[in-house]
C-alpha positions as CSV (number, residue, x, y, z in Angstrom):
1,M,-24.6,24.2,2.4
2,D,-28.1,23.9,3.8
3,D,-28.7,20.6,5.6
4,T,-32.5,20.7,5.5
5,P,-34.3,18.2,3.3
6,D,-35.0,21.1,0.8
7,G,-31.4,22.0,1.0
8,K,-30.3,18.5,0.1
9,V,-32.6,18.5,-3.0
10,Q,-31.2,21.9,-4.0
11,T,-27.6,20.5,-3.5
12,S,-28.4,17.5,-5.7
13,V,-29.8,19.8,-8.4
14,Y,-26.8,22.1,-8.1
15,R,-24.4,19.1,-8.6
16,R,-26.5,17.8,-11.5
17,D,-26.4,21.2,-13.2
18,L,-22.6,21.2,-12.9
19,G,-22.5,17.8,-14.6
20,I,-21.6,15.9,-11.5
21,R,-23.2,12.4,-11.5
22,A,-23.9,11.9,-7.9
23,H,-26.7,10.2,-6.0
24,P,-27.4,9.9,-2.2
25,A,-25.7,7.0,-0.5
26,R,-27.9,4.3,1.1
27,K,-27.0,4.6,4.7
28,G,-29.8,3.4,6.8
29,R,-29.1,0.4,8.9
30,M,-26.3,-0.8,6.6
31,R,-23.3,-0.2,8.9
32,K,-23.3,-3.6,10.5
33,L,-23.9,-5.3,7.3
34,S,-21.1,-3.5,5.5
35,Y,-18.6,-4.3,8.3
36,E,-19.5,-7.9,8.1
37,W,-19.1,-7.8,4.3
38,F,-15.6,-6.2,4.8
39,A,-14.6,-8.9,7.3
40,G,-15.6,-11.6,4.7
41,L,-13.2,-10.2,2.1
42,R,-10.0,-12.1,1.4
43,E,-7.9,-8.9,1.6
44,I,-8.3,-5.1,1.5
45,V,-5.4,-3.4,-0.1
46,I,-4.6,0.2,1.0
47,D,-1.3,1.9,0.2
48,P,-0.2,3.3,3.6
49,M,2.1,5.8,2.0
50,R,-0.5,7.3,-0.3
51,C,-3.5,6.9,2.0
52,P,-2.1,7.0,5.6
53,L,-5.4,8.0,7.4
54,T,-7.4,5.5,5.5
55,Y,-4.9,2.8,6.3
56,E,-4.8,3.7,10.0
57,E,-8.7,3.7,10.2
58,F,-8.8,0.2,8.6
59,V,-6.1,-1.4,10.7
60,T,-7.2,0.1,14.0
61,K,-11.0,-0.3,13.8
62,E,-12.3,-3.2,15.9
63,Y,-15.3,-4.3,17.8
64,E,-15.7,-3.1,21.5
65,R,-14.8,-5.3,24.4
66,D,-16.5,-5.4,27.8
67,R,-14.8,-5.0,31.2
68,D,-13.7,-8.6,31.1
69,G,-12.1,-8.2,27.6
70,T,-14.9,-10.2,25.9
71,W,-15.7,-9.1,22.4
72,L,-19.1,-7.4,21.9
73,D,-21.1,-7.2,18.7
74,I,-20.7,-3.4,18.7
75,I,-18.5,-1.4,16.4
76,P,-17.7,2.0,18.0
77,D,-18.7,5.1,15.9
78,G,-16.0,7.7,15.3
79,F,-12.6,7.9,13.5
80,D,-14.2,6.1,10.4
81,H,-14.7,8.8,7.8
82,S,-12.6,6.9,5.2
83,I,-14.3,3.6,6.1
84,D,-17.7,5.2,5.7
85,A,-16.7,6.6,2.2
86,V,-15.6,3.2,1.1
87,R,-18.8,1.6,2.5
88,Y,-21.0,4.1,0.7
89,A,-19.1,3.6,-2.6
90,L,-19.4,-0.2,-2.4
91,M,-23.0,-0.3,-1.0
92,D,-24.4,-1.9,-4.2
93,D,-21.8,-4.6,-4.0
94,I,-22.5,-5.1,-0.3
95,L,-26.2,-5.5,-0.9
96,R,-25.6,-8.0,-3.7
97,G,-23.5,-10.1,-1.3
C-alpha cells in the first residue's frame, strides 16, 4: 500500500469499490481524551481467552512515573495496537462524552 496522501485516497476508493464501508479514523490530539474516557467507564469487558493480547494491553497500560514513583500525566506510546483500534472505533462516542 502507498502511504502518501494520494495513496490514502486511492486506498479509500479501492475499499469503497469493494463495498467496504470504511472511513478514516479521527486521530489528531484525541489520545489523552480517549484514555480519560476509558478511565471513566464503569467497566471494560474483554475475554482473556479469546482476546489475550487485547486483554494484556488493557490491564498493563498505565501512566508513567518519575524517578520518585510519582505518577505523571503521560501515557507511554507503544504496545497499544488493540487499545488504539478500540479508541478509533469508539471515537464518536468519546467525542459525545
